[in-house]
C-alpha positions, -999 to 999 in steps of 0.1 A, spaced: 18 403 68 19 387 102 -7 391 129 7 404 162 11 375 187 -2 377 222 23 380 249 27 351 273 19 373 304 -15 386 292 -26 351 282 -16 337 316 -34 365 334 -67 360 313 -65 323 319 -61 329 357 -91 353 357 -111 328 338 -102 300 363 -111 323 394 -145 332 377 -152 296 369 -145 286 406 -166 314 418 -196 310 395 -198 272 391 -211 264 427 -238 291 427 -274 276 431 -297 275 401 -333 263 405 -340 230 388 -303 223 380 -286 226 414 -256 247 403 -245 269 375 -220 242 364 -248 215 361 -269 240 342 -242 250 318 -232 213 310 -269 205 303 -274 236 281 -242 228 262 -254 193 256 -289 204 245 -275 231 223 -260 205 200 -295 196 188 -304 232 177 -292 226 140 -316 196 137 -345 216 150 -340 249 131 -364 236 103 -392 237 128 -389 274 136 -412 287 109 -440 261 114 -439 267 152 -439 304 147 -469 302 124 -487 280 149 -479 303 179 -492 333 160 -524 315 149 -530 306 186 -520 339 201 -531 366 175 -568 364 184 -561 371 220 -540 403 212 -561 434 220 -575 454 190 -563 486 206 -528 474 206 -530 463 170 -543 497 160 -516 515 178 -490 494 161 -505 500 126 -514 464 122 -552 469 120 -572 498 106 -596 516 129 -632 506 126 -655 537 123 -687 534 143 -719 536 122 
């Protein structure tokens, strides 16, 4: 069974829309980067390192919870069902 092929006209229109959007959005200013184009190039280059760093996700999450959990309000923990209410004596 053959998949339906796109018509040349719709492909040309989508390419034209993509070009118009790129020309419109790329020069917009973005803090620290200068423009959307510079920011997108930087983020695309940095995203290539994500597979190498995925192994650090669990240790960093545990470390963050260890650091942040004591600062979380006991009332919030109780309302979320993560801590039992302590009855006053």
